[in-house]
PAMARRO-374953 format. One line per 4 residues: number of its first residue (from 0); for each residue z negated, x negated, y negated of C-alpha. Coordinates in steps of 0.1 Angstrom, whole numbers. Each point is the difference from the previous one (the first is absolute). Layout:
N
NUM> Z X Y | ...;
END
This chain:
54
0> 133 -233 152 | 24 -8 -28 | 4 -34 -16 | -18 9 -33;
4> -30 12 19 | -2 -32 21 | 4 -22 -31 | -29 20 -17;
8> -22 -4 30 | 8 -37 2 | -9 -5 -37 | -33 18 5;
12> -7 -23 29 | 8 -30 -22 | -24 12 -26 | -27 7 26;
16> 4 -34 16 | 1 -19 -33 | -31 18 -13 | -19 -3 33;
20> 9 -36 4 | -11 -9 -35 | -32 18 4 | -6 -17 34;
24> 7 -34 -16 | -24 7 -29 | -29 17 17 | -1 -8 37;
28> -6 -32 19 | 32 6 21 | 24 -17 -25 | 28 -6 27;
32> 2 38 7 | 5 7 -37 | 27 -27 -3 | 18 14 30;
36> -1 35 -15 | 16 -13 -32 | 26 -19 19 | 8 32 20;
40> 4 19 -33 | 24 -26 -13 | 21 1 31 | 1 38 -1;
44> 9 -1 -37 | 28 -24 9 | 13 24 26 | 0 29 -26;
48> 19 -22 -24 | 26 -8 27 | 4 37 9 | 6 10 -36;
52> 23 -28 -9 | 34 15 -10;
END
């Protein structure tokens, strides 16, 4: 795969993790799982920012 495709897939994963984590925190009794999903989204977003830094 090329780099732009990997970055796009990573950003889609960030979006899915953030939305899923937020929904889990708001609607489910498993708050810790939602927090961990949001943390994973932030880590992946940080990785994308590092990869794209000039």
